[in-house]
Gaussian input, Z-matrix of N, CA and C with variables (Angstrom, degrees):
# hf/3-21g

backbone

0 1
 N
 C     1     B1
 C     2     B2     1     A1
 N     3     B3     2     A2     1     D1
 C     4     B4     3     A3     2     D2
 C     5     B5     4     A4     3     D3
 N     6     B6     5     A5     4     D4
 C     7     B7     6     A6     5     D5
 C     8     B8     7     A7     6     D6
 N     9     B9     8     A8     7     D7
 C    10    B10     9     A9     8     D8
 C    11    B11    10    A10     9     D9
 N    12    B12    11    A11    10    D10
 C    13    B13    12    A12    11    D11
 C    14    B14    13    A13    12    D12
 N    15    B15    14    A14    13    D13
 C    16    B16    15    A15    14    D14
 C    17    B17    16    A16    15    D15
 N    18    B18    17    A17    16    D16
 C    19    B19    18    A18    17    D17
 C    20    B20    19    A19    18    D18
 N    21    B21    20    A20    19    D19
 C    22    B22    21    A21    20    D20
 C    23    B23    22    A22    21    D21
 N    24    B24    23    A23    22    D22
 C    25    B25    24    A24    23    D23
 C    26    B26    25    A25    24    D24
 N    27    B27    26    A26    25    D25
 C    28    B28    27    A27    26    D26
 C    29    B29    28    A28    27    D27
 N    30    B30    29    A29    28    D28
 C    31    B31    30    A30    29    D29
 C    32    B32    31    A31    30    D30
 N    33    B33    32    A32    31    D31
 C    34    B34    33    A33    32    D32
 C    35    B35    34    A34    33    D33
 N    36    B36    35    A35    34    D34
 C    37    B37    36    A36    35    D35
 C    38    B38    37    A37    36    D36
 N    39    B39    38    A38    37    D37
 C    40    B40    39    A39    38    D38
 C    41    B41    40    A40    39    D39
 N    42    B42    41    A41    40    D40
 C    43    B43    42    A42    41    D41
 C    44    B44    43    A43    42    D42
 N    45    B45    44    A44    43    D43
 C    46    B46    45    A45    44    D44
 C    47    B47    46    A46    45    D45
 N    48    B48    47    A47    46    D46
 C    49    B49    48    A48    47    D47
 C    50    B50    49    A49    48    D48
 N    51    B51    50    A50    49    D49
 C    52    B52    51    A51    50    D50
 C    53    B53    52    A52    51    D51
 N    54    B54    53    A53    52    D52
 C    55    B55    54    A54    53    D53
 C    56    B56    55    A55    54    D54
 N    57    B57    56    A56    55    D55
 C    58    B58    57    A57    56    D56
 C    59    B59    58    A58    57    D57
 N    60    B60    59    A59    58    D58
 C    61    B61    60    A60    59    D59
 C    62    B62    61    A61    60    D60
 N    63    B63    62    A62    61    D61
 C    64    B64    63    A63    62    D62
 C    65    B65    64    A64    63    D63
 N    66    B66    65    A65    64    D64
 C    67    B67    66    A66    65    D65
 C    68    B68    67    A67    66    D66
 N    69    B69    68    A68    67    D67
 C    70    B70    69    A69    68    D68
 C    71    B71    70    A70    69    D69
 N    72    B72    71    A71    70    D70
 C    73    B73    72    A72    71    D71
 C    74    B74    73    A73    72    D72
 N    75    B75    74    A74    73    D73
 C    76    B76    75    A75    74    D74
 C    77    B77    76    A76    75    D75
 N    78    B78    77    A77    76    D76
 C    79    B79    78    A78    77    D77
 C    80    B80    79    A79    78    D78
 N    81    B81    80    A80    79    D79
 C    82    B82    81    A81    80    D80
 C    83    B83    82    A82    81    D81
 N    84    B84    83    A83    82    D82
 C    85    B85    84    A84    83    D83
 C    86    B86    85    A85    84    D84
 N    87    B87    86    A86    85    D85
 C    88    B88    87    A87    86    D86
 C    89    B89    88    A88    87    D87
 N    90    B90    89    A89    88    D88
 C    91    B91    90    A90    89    D89
 C    92    B92    91    A91    90    D90
 N    93    B93    92    A92    91    D91
 C    94    B94    93    A93    92    D92
 C    95    B95    94    A94    93    D93
 N    96    B96    95    A95    94    D94
 C    97    B97    96    A96    95    D95
 C    98    B98    97    A97    96    D96
 N    99    B99    98    A98    97    D97
 C   100   B100    99    A99    98    D98
 C   101   B101   100   A100    99    D99
 N   102   B102   101   A101   100   D100
 C   103   B103   102   A102   101   D101
 C   104   B104   103   A103   102   D102
 N   105   B105   104   A104   103   D103
 C   106   B106   105   A105   104   D104
 C   107   B107   106   A106   105   D105
 N   108   B108   107   A107   106   D106
 C   109   B109   108   A108   107   D107
 C   110   B110   109   A109   108   D108
 N   111   B111   110   A110   109   D109
 C   112   B112   111   A111   110   D110
 C   113   B113   112   A112   111   D111
 N   114   B114   113   A113   112   D112
 C   115   B115   114   A114   113   D113
 C   116   B116   115   A115   114   D114
 N   117   B117   116   A116   115   D115
 C   118   B118   117   A117   116   D116
 C   119   B119   118   A118   117   D117
 N   120   B120   119   A119   118   D118
 C   121   B121   120   A120   119   D119
 C   122   B122   121   A121   120   D120
 N   123   B123   122   A122   121   D121
 C   124   B124   123   A123   122   D122
 C   125   B125   124   A124   123   D123
 N   126   B126   125   A125   124   D124
 C   127   B127   126   A126   125   D125
 C   128   B128   127   A127   126   D126
 N   129   B129   128   A128   127   D127
 C   130   B130   129   A129   128   D128
 C   131   B131   130   A130   129   D129
 N   132   B132   131   A131   130   D130
 C   133   B133   132   A132   131   D131
 C   134   B134   133   A133   132   D132
 N   135   B135   134   A134   133   D133
 C   136   B136   135   A135   134   D134
 C   137   B137   136   A136   135   D135
 N   138   B138   137   A137   136   D136
 C   139   B139   138   A138   137   D137
 C   140   B140   139   A139   138   D138
 N   141   B141   140   A140   139   D139
 C   142   B142   141   A141   140   D140
 C   143   B143   142   A142   141   D141
 N   144   B144   143   A143   142   D142
 C   145   B145   144   A144   143   D143
 C   146   B146   145   A145   144   D144
 N   147   B147   146   A146   145   D145
 C   148   B148   147   A147   146   D146
 C   149   B149   148   A148   147   D147
 N   150   B150   149   A149   148   D148
 C   151   B151   150   A150   149   D149
 C   152   B152   151   A151   150   D150
 N   153   B153   152   A152   151   D151
 C   154   B154   153   A153   152   D152
 C   155   B155   154   A154   153   D153
 N   156   B156   155   A155   154   D154
 C   157   B157   156   A156   155   D155
 C   158   B158   157   A157   156   D156
 N   159   B159   158   A158   157   D157
 C   160   B160   159   A159   158   D158
 C   161   B161   160   A160   159   D159
 N   162   B162   161   A161   160   D160
 C   163   B163   162   A162   161   D161
 C   164   B164   163   A163   162   D162
 N   165   B165   164   A164   163   D163
 C   166   B166   165   A165   164   D164
 C   167   B167   166   A166   165   D165
 N   168   B168   167   A167   166   D166
 C   169   B169   168   A168   167   D167
 C   170   B170   169   A169   168   D168
 N   171   B171   170   A170   169   D169
 C   172   B172   171   A171   170   D170
 C   173   B173   172   A172   171   D171
 N   174   B174   173   A173   172   D172
 C   175   B175   174   A174   173   D173
 C   176   B176   175   A175   174   D174
 N   177   B177   176   A176   175   D175
 C   178   B178   177   A177   176   D176
 C   179   B179   178   A178   177   D177
 N   180   B180   179   A179   178   D178
 C   181   B181   180   A180   179   D179
 C   182   B182   181   A181   180   D180
 N   183   B183   182   A182   181   D181
 C   184   B184   183   A183   182   D182
 C   185   B185   184   A184   183   D183
 N   186   B186   185   A185   184   D184
 C   187   B187   186   A186   185   D185
 C   188   B188   187   A187   186   D186
 N   189   B189   188   A188   187   D187
 C   190   B190   189   A189   188   D188
 C   191   B191   190   A190   189   D189
 N   192   B192   191   A191   190   D190
 C   193   B193   192   A192   191   D191
 C   194   B194   193   A193   192   D192
 N   195   B195   194   A194   193   D193
 C   196   B196   195   A195   194   D194
 C   197   B197   196   A196   195   D195
 N   198   B198   197   A197   196   D196
 C   199   B199   198   A198   197   D197
 C   200   B200   199   A199   198   D198
 N   201   B201   200   A200   199   D199
 C   202   B202   201   A201   200   D200
 C   203   B203   202   A202   201   D201
 N   204   B204   203   A203   202   D202
 C   205   B205   204   A204   203   D203
 C   206   B206   205   A205   204   D204
 N   207   B207   206   A206   205   D205
 C   208   B208   207   A207   206   D206
 C   209   B209   208   A208   207   D207
 N   210   B210   209   A209   208   D208
 C   211   B211   210   A210   209   D209
 C   212   B212   211   A211   210   D210
 N   213   B213   212   A212   211   D211
 C   214   B214   213   A213   212   D212
 C   215   B215   214   A214   213   D213
 N   216   B216   215   A215   214   D214
 C   217   B217   216   A216   215   D215
 C   218   B218   217   A217   216   D216
 N   219   B219   218   A218   217   D217
 C   220   B220   219   A219   218   D218
 C   221   B221   220   A220   219   D219
 N   222   B222   221   A221   220   D220
 C   223   B223   222   A222   221   D221
 C   224   B224   223   A223   222   D222
 N   225   B225   224   A224   223   D223
 C   226   B226   225   A225   224   D224
 C   227   B227   226   A226   225   D225
 N   228   B228   227   A227   226   D226
 C   229   B229   228   A228   227   D227
 C   230   B230   229   A229   228   D228
 N   231   B231   230   A230   229   D229
 C   232   B232   231   A231   230   D230
 C   233   B233   232   A232   231   D231
 N   234   B234   233   A233   232   D232
 C   235   B235   234   A234   233   D233
 C   236   B236   235   A235   234   D234
 N   237   B237   236   A236   235   D235
 C   238   B238   237   A237   236   D236
 C   239   B239   238   A238   237   D237
 N   240   B240   239   A239   238   D238
 C   241   B241   240   A240   239   D239
 C   242   B242   241   A241   240   D240
 N   243   B243   242   A242   241   D241
 C   244   B244   243   A243   242   D242
 C   245   B245   244   A244   243   D243
 N   246   B246   245   A245   244   D244
 C   247   B247   246   A246   245   D245
 C   248   B248   247   A247   246   D246
 N   249   B249   248   A248   247   D247
 C   250   B250   249   A249   248   D248
 C   251   B251   250   A250   249   D249
 N   252   B252   251   A251   250   D250
 C   253   B253   252   A252   251   D251
 C   254   B254   253   A253   252   D252
 N   255   B255   254   A254   253   D253
 C   256   B256   255   A255   254   D254
 C   257   B257   256   A256   255   D255
 N   258   B258   257   A257   256   D256
 C   259   B259   258   A258   257   D257
 C   260   B260   259   A259   258   D258
 N   261   B261   260   A260   259   D259
 C   262   B262   261   A261   260   D260
 C   263   B263   262   A262   261   D261
 N   264   B264   263   A263   262   D262
 C   265   B265   264   A264   263   D263
 C   266   B266   265   A265   264   D264
 N   267   B267   266   A266   265   D265
 C   268   B268   267   A267   266   D266
 C   269   B269   268   A268   267   D267
 N   270   B270   269   A269   268   D268
 C   271   B271   270   A270   269   D269
 C   272   B272   271   A271   270   D270
 N   273   B273   272   A272   271   D271
 C   274   B274   273   A273   272   D272
 C   275   B275   274   A274   273   D273
 N   276   B276   275   A275   274   D274
 C   277   B277   276   A276   275   D275
 C   278   B278   277   A277   276   D276
 N   279   B279   278   A278   277   D277
 C   280   B280   279   A279   278   D278
 C   281   B281   280   A280   279   D279
 N   282   B282   281   A281   280   D280
 C   283   B283   282   A282   281   D281
 C   284   B284   283   A283   282   D282
 N   285   B285   284   A284   283   D283
 C   286   B286   285   A285   284   D284
 C   287   B287   286   A286   285   D285
 N   288   B288   287   A287   286   D286
 C   289   B289   288   A288   287   D287
 C   290   B290   289   A289   288   D288
 N   291   B291   290   A290   289   D289
 C   292   B292   291   A291   290   D290
 C   293   B293   292   A292   291   D291
 N   294   B294   293   A293   292   D292
 C   295   B295   294   A294   293   D293
 C   296   B296   295   A295   294   D294
 N   297   B297   296   A296   295   D295
 C   298   B298   297   A297   296   D296
 C   299   B299   298   A298   297   D297
 N   300   B300   299   A299   298   D298
 C   301   B301   300   A300   299   D299
 C   302   B302   301   A301   300   D300
 N   303   B303   302   A302   301   D301
 C   304   B304   303   A303   302   D302
 C   305   B305   304   A304   303   D303
 N   306   B306   305   A305   304   D304
 C   307   B307   306   A306   305   D305
 C   308   B308   307   A307   306   D306
 N   309   B309   308   A308   307   D307
 C   310   B310   309   A309   308   D308
 C   311   B311   310   A310   309   D309
 N   312   B312   311   A311   310   D310
 C   313   B313   312   A312   311   D311
 C   314   B314   313   A313   312   D312
 N   315   B315   314   A314   313   D313
 C   316   B316   315   A315   314   D314
 C   317   B317   316   A316   315   D315
 N   318   B318   317   A317   316   D316
 C   319   B319   318   A318   317   D317
 C   320   B320   319   A319   318   D318
 N   321   B321   320   A320   319   D319
 C   322   B322   321   A321   320   D320
 C   323   B323   322   A322   321   D321
 N   324   B324   323   A323   322   D322
 C   325   B325   324   A324   323   D323
 C   326   B326   325   A325   324   D324
 N   327   B327   326   A326   325   D325
 C   328   B328   327   A327   326   D326
 C   329   B329   328   A328   327   D327

   B1=1.4194
   B2=1.5867
   B3=1.2867
   B4=1.4841
   B5=1.5591
   B6=1.2937
   B7=1.5223
   B8=1.5205
   B9=1.3661
   B10=1.4273
   B11=1.6069
   B12=1.2715
   B13=1.4076
   B14=1.5426
   B15=1.3011
   B16=1.4361
   B17=1.5032
   B18=1.3554
   B19=1.4141
   B20=1.5223
   B21=1.3045
   B22=1.4120
   B23=1.5461
   B24=1.2783
   B25=1.3600
   B26=1.5445
   B27=1.3404
   B28=1.5036
   B29=1.5714
   B30=1.3181
   B31=1.4755
   B32=1.5296
   B33=1.3956
   B34=1.4432
   B35=1.5743
   B36=1.2538
   B37=1.4401
   B38=1.5347
   B39=1.4135
   B40=1.4142
   B41=1.5516
   B42=1.3053
   B43=1.5051
   B44=1.4911
   B45=1.2926
   B46=1.5072
   B47=1.5686
   B48=1.2307
   B49=1.3664
   B50=1.5993
   B51=1.3736
   B52=1.3984
   B53=1.5638
   B54=1.2678
   B55=1.3572
   B56=1.4643
   B57=1.3864
   B58=1.3877
   B59=1.5584
   B60=1.3362
   B61=1.5112
   B62=1.6409
   B63=1.3283
   B64=1.4889
   B65=1.5059
   B66=1.3673
   B67=1.5687
   B68=1.4345
   B69=1.3040
   B70=1.3992
   B71=1.5484
   B72=1.2891
   B73=1.4570
   B74=1.5059
   B75=1.3722
   B76=1.3908
   B77=1.5491
   B78=1.4115
   B79=1.4576
   B80=1.5306
   B81=1.3653
   B82=1.4295
   B83=1.5623
   B84=1.3340
   B85=1.3919
   B86=1.5692
   B87=1.3031
   B88=1.4629
   B89=1.5512
   B90=1.2170
   B91=1.4906
   B92=1.4323
   B93=1.3170
   B94=1.4291
   B95=1.4819
   B96=1.3292
   B97=1.4866
   B98=1.5826
   B99=1.3190
   B100=1.4505
   B101=1.4591
   B102=1.5156
   B103=1.4418
   B104=1.4532
   B105=1.3184
   B106=1.4645
   B107=1.4637
   B108=1.3784
   B109=1.4774
   B110=1.5280
   B111=1.2485
   B112=1.4501
   B113=1.5396
   B114=1.3479
   B115=1.3705
   B116=1.4810
   B117=1.2405
   B118=1.4368
   B119=1.5272
   B120=1.3939
   B121=1.3820
   B122=1.5653
   B123=1.4524
   B124=1.4595
   B125=1.5275
   B126=1.4089
   B127=1.4945
   B128=1.4820
   B129=1.3440
   B130=1.4397
   B131=1.5757
   B132=1.2817
   B133=1.4592
   B134=1.5518
   B135=1.3503
   B136=1.4727
   B137=1.4748
   B138=1.3344
   B139=1.5497
   B140=1.4478
   B141=1.3300
   B142=1.4677
   B143=1.5721
   B144=1.3440
   B145=1.3941
   B146=1.5789
   B147=1.3633
   B148=1.3794
   B149=1.4886
   B150=1.3778
   B151=1.4572
   B152=1.4705
   B153=1.3657
   B154=1.4332
   B155=1.5693
   B156=1.3644
   B157=1.4561
   B158=1.6068
   B159=1.3668
   B160=1.5440
   B161=1.5534
   B162=1.3759
   B163=1.5151
   B164=1.4947
   B165=1.2852
   B166=1.5335
   B167=1.5352
   B168=1.3483
   B169=1.5054
   B170=1.5720
   B171=1.2720
   B172=1.4424
   B173=1.5710
   B174=1.2815
   B175=1.4834
   B176=1.5592
   B177=1.3658
   B178=1.4535
   B179=1.4918
   B180=1.2708
   B181=1.3963
   B182=1.6134
   B183=1.3545
   B184=1.4424
   B185=1.6082
   B186=1.3469
   B187=1.4861
   B188=1.4335
   B189=1.3698
   B190=1.4318
   B191=1.4878
   B192=1.3438
   B193=1.4150
   B194=1.5845
   B195=1.1750
   B196=1.4944
   B197=1.5158
   B198=1.3808
   B199=1.4729
   B200=1.5703
   B201=1.2822
   B202=1.4588
   B203=1.5799
   B204=1.3486
   B205=1.4611
   B206=1.5251
   B207=1.2923
   B208=1.5058
   B209=1.4806
   B210=1.3023
   B211=1.4062
   B212=1.5747
   B213=1.3272
   B214=1.4315
   B215=1.6229
   B216=1.2776
   B217=1.4590
   B218=1.5471
   B219=1.3403
   B220=1.4056
   B221=1.5443
   B222=1.3703
   B223=1.4226
   B224=1.5463
   B225=1.3487
   B226=1.4955
   B227=1.4587
   B228=1.4221
   B229=1.4437
   B230=1.5254
   B231=1.2544
   B232=1.5742
   B233=1.5776
   B234=1.2749
   B235=1.4850
   B236=1.4997
   B237=1.3275
   B238=1.4050
   B239=1.4859
   B240=1.3772
   B241=1.4225
   B242=1.4846
   B243=1.3079
   B244=1.4698
   B245=1.5716
   B246=1.2906
   B247=1.4855
   B248=1.4428
   B249=1.3588
   B250=1.5084
   B251=1.4619
   B252=1.3131
   B253=1.5718
   B254=1.4888
   B255=1.3302
   B256=1.4397
   B257=1.5898
   B258=1.3111
   B259=1.3912
   B260=1.5902
   B261=1.3121
   B262=1.4199
   B263=1.5679
   B264=1.2659
   B265=1.4678
   B266=1.4748
   B267=1.2271
   B268=1.4604
   B269=1.5829
   B270=1.3447
   B271=1.4891
   B272=1.5644
   B273=1.3064
   B274=1.5441
   B275=1.4675
   B276=1.3475
   B277=1.3971
   B278=1.4641
   B279=1.3451
   B280=1.5596
   B281=1.4972
   B282=1.2887
   B283=1.4668
   B284=1.5049
   B285=1.2805
   B286=1.4685
   B287=1.5525
   B288=1.3663
   B289=1.4610
   B290=1.5421
   B291=1.4138
   B292=1.4399
   B293=1.6345
   B294=1.3024
   B295=1.4074
   B296=1.5993
   B297=1.2703
   B298=1.4714
   B299=1.5105
   B300=1.3105
   B301=1.3803
   B302=1.5307
   B303=1.4052
   B304=1.4314
   B305=1.4744
   B306=1.3586
   B307=1.4215
   B308=1.5903
   B309=1.3161
   B310=1.4041
   B311=1.5457
   B312=1.3483
   B313=1.4274
   B314=1.5520
   B315=1.3634
   B316=1.4989
   B317=1.5445
   B318=1.2613
   B319=1.5233
   B320=1.5295
   B321=1.3085
   B322=1.4509
   B323=1.5201
   B324=1.4308
   B325=1.4420
   B326=1.5140
   B327=1.3494
   B328=1.4645
   B329=1.5162
   A1=107.41
   A2=115.07
   A3=122.30
   A4=111.96
   A5=115.36
   A6=120.25
   A7=111.68
   A8=116.40
   A9=120.21
   A10=112.40
   A11=116.32
   A12=121.08
   A13=109.09
   A14=118.41
   A15=121.16
   A16=112.19
   A17=117.43
   A18=119.15
   A19=111.31
   A20=118.69
   A21=119.96
   A22=112.01
   A23=118.55
   A24=126.16
   A25=112.25
   A26=114.17
   A27=125.43
   A28=104.93
   A29=118.41
   A30=121.22
   A31=109.06
   A32=121.23
   A33=122.77
   A34=113.10
   A35=118.27
   A36=124.18
   A37=107.12
   A38=120.25
   A39=123.26
   A40=106.58
   A41=118.09
   A42=121.14
   A43=112.08
   A44=117.73
   A45=119.97
   A46=109.64
   A47=119.59
   A48=121.53
   A49=114.65
   A50=121.09
   A51=120.46
   A52=106.47
   A53=123.79
   A54=122.14
   A55=112.39
   A56=117.69
   A57=124.62
   A58=111.37
   A59=114.63
   A60=118.22
   A61=110.95
   A62=115.35
   A63=119.44
   A64=110.83
   A65=115.63
   A66=116.05
   A67=109.01
   A68=122.24
   A69=130.01
   A70=108.99
   A71=113.24
   A72=118.28
   A73=110.63
   A74=115.12
   A75=118.55
   A76=106.38
   A77=115.42
   A78=122.71
   A79=103.74
   A80=113.37
   A81=118.95
   A82=110.79
   A83=114.37
   A84=118.99
   A85=110.83
   A86=115.50
   A87=118.69
   A88=117.61
   A89=112.20
   A90=125.08
   A91=111.43
   A92=119.84
   A93=122.52
   A94=109.74
   A95=116.09
   A96=122.55
   A97=108.28
   A98=112.36
   A99=117.83
   A100=114.28
   A101=116.32
   A102=122.93
   A103=111.55
   A104=117.15
   A105=124.04
   A106=116.79
   A107=115.10
   A108=119.10
   A109=106.10
   A110=119.96
   A111=122.06
   A112=109.66
   A113=115.82
   A114=122.01
   A115=112.36
   A116=121.32
   A117=126.65
   A118=111.33
   A119=117.64
   A120=119.80
   A121=114.10
   A122=108.78
   A123=112.31
   A124=115.57
   A125=112.35
   A126=118.44
   A127=109.69
   A128=120.54
   A129=124.45
   A130=109.45
   A131=120.41
   A132=127.46
   A133=108.93
   A134=114.86
   A135=121.23
   A136=115.76
   A137=117.40
   A138=123.03
   A139=105.08
   A140=117.02
   A141=124.98
   A142=105.08
   A143=116.45
   A144=122.91
   A145=112.03
   A146=113.01
   A147=118.95
   A148=108.95
   A149=115.81
   A150=119.66
   A151=108.25
   A152=118.84
   A153=123.63
   A154=106.27
   A155=121.32
   A156=123.93
   A157=107.36
   A158=110.82
   A159=117.44
   A160=112.33
   A161=115.60
   A162=116.53
   A163=110.39
   A164=120.21
   A165=119.01
   A166=108.59
   A167=108.84
   A168=114.65
   A169=110.80
   A170=116.36
   A171=121.10
   A172=111.87
   A173=113.73
   A174=117.74
   A175=111.09
   A176=114.34
   A177=119.36
   A178=111.31
   A179=123.49
   A180=127.10
   A181=110.03
   A182=112.59
   A183=115.55
   A184=118.27
   A185=112.32
   A186=117.12
   A187=110.67
   A188=119.13
   A189=123.22
   A190=117.98
   A191=114.62
   A192=125.49
   A193=108.47
   A194=120.24
   A195=123.98
   A196=114.50
   A197=117.33
   A198=118.75
   A199=108.27
   A200=118.49
   A201=126.46
   A202=108.51
   A203=112.58
   A204=117.13
   A205=112.10
   A206=113.55
   A207=118.63
   A208=114.82
   A209=117.82
   A210=124.43
   A211=105.45
   A212=119.92
   A213=119.55
   A214=108.32
   A215=119.23
   A216=123.07
   A217=107.30
   A218=120.52
   A219=125.17
   A220=110.23
   A221=116.38
   A222=118.79
   A223=110.53
   A224=114.56
   A225=116.91
   A226=112.53
   A227=127.11
   A228=123.40
   A229=109.85
   A230=121.55
   A231=123.02
   A232=107.84
   A233=118.40
   A234=119.17
   A235=111.01
   A236=124.67
   A237=125.01
   A238=114.19
   A239=119.57
   A240=123.55
   A241=111.95
   A242=115.65
   A243=119.87
   A244=107.57
   A245=115.81
   A246=119.41
   A247=114.38
   A248=121.35
   A249=126.64
   A250=111.55
   A251=112.87
   A252=118.42
   A253=104.51
   A254=119.43
   A255=124.08
   A256=109.62
   A257=116.87
   A258=123.17
   A259=104.85
   A260=118.04
   A261=125.52
   A262=113.58
   A263=115.81
   A264=117.61
   A265=111.71
   A266=113.66
   A267=121.12
   A268=110.78
   A269=112.35
   A270=116.85
   A271=107.47
   A272=111.61
   A273=119.83
   A274=108.09
   A275=114.74
   A276=123.95
   A277=111.62
   A278=114.60
   A279=121.03
   A280=109.73
   A281=115.59
   A282=125.59
   A283=114.39
   A284=113.65
   A285=124.14
   A286=114.70
   A287=114.74
   A288=119.81
   A289=112.47
   A290=114.43
   A291=122.43
   A292=112.04
   A293=112.46
   A294=128.14
   A295=108.10
   A296=120.53
   A297=122.14
   A298=110.62
   A299=122.30
   A300=126.25
   A301=108.43
   A302=116.66
   A303=126.56
   A304=109.26
   A305=117.61
   A306=120.68
   A307=106.35
   A308=114.88
   A309=119.29
   A310=111.39
   A311=119.49
   A312=122.66
   A313=103.86
   A314=117.63
   A315=123.93
   A316=105.03
   A317=110.88
   A318=121.17
   A319=109.36
   A320=118.88
   A321=121.95
   A322=107.51
   A323=108.66
   A324=108.02
   A325=112.69
   A326=114.38
   A327=120.08
   A328=108.46
   D1=129.21
   D2=177.33
   D3=-86.55
   D4=115.33
   D5=-175.08
   D6=-93.30
   D7=-1.38
   D8=178.92
   D9=-71.84
   D10=149.50
   D11=174.81
   D12=-74.09
   D13=165.98
   D14=171.63
   D15=-58.67
   D16=-42.69
   D17=-178.03
   D18=-66.41
   D19=-36.19
   D20=179.33
   D21=-67.25
   D22=-40.04
   D23=175.30
   D24=-56.84
   D25=-51.45
   D26=-176.75
   D27=-63.14
   D28=-45.50
   D29=-179.38
   D30=-63.40
   D31=-45.46
   D32=176.97
   D33=-62.36
   D34=-38.53
   D35=-176.16
   D36=-72.98
   D37=-35.16
   D38=179.18
   D39=-70.04
   D40=-49.53
   D41=178.93
   D42=-56.62
   D43=-39.74
   D44=179.68
   D45=-70.42
   D46=-38.06
   D47=178.80
   D48=-73.05
   D49=-27.56
   D50=174.99
   D51=-83.86
   D52=-25.91
   D53=171.99
   D54=-62.60
   D55=-50.07
   D56=-175.21
   D57=-66.49
   D58=-25.86
   D59=-174.08
   D60=-86.60
   D61=-9.04
   D62=-175.98
   D63=-72.97
   D64=-21.04
   D65=-178.20
   D66=-144.07
   D67=161.40
   D68=171.69
   D69=-142.25
   D70=138.61
   D71=172.03
   D72=-115.14
   D73=135.99
   D74=-173.93
   D75=-129.76
   D76=135.23
   D77=179.19
   D78=-119.39
   D79=127.07
   D80=176.80
   D81=-107.16
   D82=105.25
   D83=-171.86
   D84=-156.57
   D85=137.67
   D86=-179.66
   D87=-74.04
   D88=-58.89
   D89=-178.81
   D90=-89.10
   D91=135.68
   D92=-176.04
   D93=-142.99
   D94=122.85
   D95=-178.36
   D96=-128.42
   D97=178.04
   D98=-178.18
   D99=-65.00
   D100=-35.26
   D101=176.25
   D102=-61.80
   D103=-44.66
   D104=175.52
   D105=-58.94
   D106=-37.67
   D107=179.47
   D108=-65.76
   D109=-40.49
   D110=-177.63
   D111=-63.08
   D112=-44.55
   D113=-179.57
   D114=-66.36
   D115=-45.53
   D116=177.25
   D117=-62.06
   D118=-44.76
   D119=176.59
   D120=-53.86
   D121=-42.27
   D122=177.13
   D123=-62.75
   D124=-38.88
   D125=178.54
   D126=-58.83
   D127=-39.08
   D128=-169.32
   D129=-102.05
   D130=9.56
   D131=-178.79
   D132=54.62
   D133=47.03
   D134=176.80
   D135=62.73
   D136=20.23
   D137=175.96
   D138=-83.64
   D139=157.86
   D140=-177.07
   D141=-68.99
   D142=152.83
   D143=170.62
   D144=-146.44
   D145=159.40
   D146=175.97
   D147=-102.49
   D148=137.38
   D149=179.41
   D150=-103.64
   D151=127.15
   D152=-173.93
   D153=-127.03
   D154=150.85
   D155=-179.07
   D156=-68.89
   D157=164.02
   D158=-175.80
   D159=-66.10
   D160=-27.07
   D161=-178.17
   D162=-81.97
   D163=5.31
   D164=178.56
   D165=-66.57
   D166=145.00
   D167=172.71
   D168=-109.86
   D169=-175.42
   D170=-177.16
   D171=-62.89
   D172=-37.07
   D173=-177.69
   D174=-67.26
   D175=-38.73
   D176=174.94
   D177=-63.42
   D178=-39.53
   D179=-175.75
   D180=-72.37
   D181=-41.19
   D182=173.44
   D183=-63.80
   D184=-31.27
   D185=174.07
   D186=-73.03
   D187=-42.27
   D188=179.49
   D189=-62.40
   D190=-29.20
   D191=179.10
   D192=-84.58
   D193=-13.02
   D194=179.68
   D195=85.18
   D196=16.86
   D197=-178.40
   D198=-76.26
   D199=-29.70
   D200=-176.69
   D201=-135.81
   D202=144.88
   D203=-174.91
   D204=-74.53
   D205=-33.87
   D206=177.02
   D207=-139.81
   D208=169.56
   D209=-177.88
   D210=-68.36
   D211=-41.18
   D212=-179.01
   D213=-63.71
   D214=-40.05
   D215=179.63
   D216=-61.51
   D217=-41.43
   D218=-179.37
   D219=-65.59
   D220=-41.64
   D221=-177.30
   D222=-65.25
   D223=-41.23
   D224=-179.24
   D225=-72.63
   D226=-25.34
   D227=-172.15
   D228=-111.57
   D229=-20.17
   D230=-174.23
   D231=-76.96
   D232=114.84
   D233=-179.61
   D234=-121.50
   D235=-6.48
   D236=-169.21
   D237=-74.08
   D238=-33.65
   D239=179.41
   D240=-140.38
   D241=175.14
   D242=179.15
   D243=-78.06
   D244=179.33
   D245=179.05
   D246=-68.77
   D247=-32.61
   D248=178.26
   D249=-79.30
   D250=142.90
   D251=-177.50
   D252=-98.77
   D253=134.78
   D254=-179.19
   D255=-76.58
   D256=156.97
   D257=-177.94
   D258=-73.07
   D259=153.14
   D260=177.88
   D261=97.32
   D262=-150.79
   D263=172.93
   D264=-99.20
   D265=135.96
   D266=169.87
   D267=-127.05
   D268=141.63
   D269=-176.86
   D270=-133.75
   D271=138.18
   D272=-178.85
   D273=-137.09
   D274=147.96
   D275=163.80
   D276=-109.32
   D277=124.65
   D278=-167.74
   D279=-120.46
   D280=135.79
   D281=172.88
   D282=73.77
   D283=177.77
   D284=178.38
   D285=-68.06
   D286=-23.28
   D287=-179.81
   D288=-86.37
   D289=4.26
   D290=-176.62
   D291=48.51
   D292=53.58
   D293=171.74
   D294=-61.69
   D295=120.24
   D296=-174.07
   D297=-100.75
   D298=123.64
   D299=-178.86
   D300=-124.33
   D301=127.12
   D302=177.87
   D303=-117.72
   D304=128.36
   D305=-177.88
   D306=-121.33
   D307=132.80
   D308=175.02
   D309=-117.48
   D310=121.69
   D311=-175.56
   D312=-134.24
   D313=99.75
   D314=-175.26
   D315=-69.54
   D316=147.07
   D317=176.58
   D318=-64.18
   D319=-46.79
   D320=171.34
   D321=-117.39
   D322=158.58
   D323=174.19
   D324=-66.62
   D325=143.10
   D326=-175.99
   D327=-67.84

């Protein structure tokens, strides 16, 4: 039985959603198995991550994370990097709300 009031539940859900929306982790990888999930979970300290295919570019990542509504909008407004994503870890702070984006693109498939 939940003894919280409706206002308490709404407040807790809102706080949880704002915490989750302050950062996004993205992994760019083609093949994905159970062993890789464990390794990537360790890399990101068991935080959630978005899996994207190897041919994704920066505009695809920004749209998947919800930073921009469309790929065209991302092309027009993103000026920090080129279209291609570099290998390894990349980290960006986006917008006035300091949205944190971390991208992991391994050199070789794990």
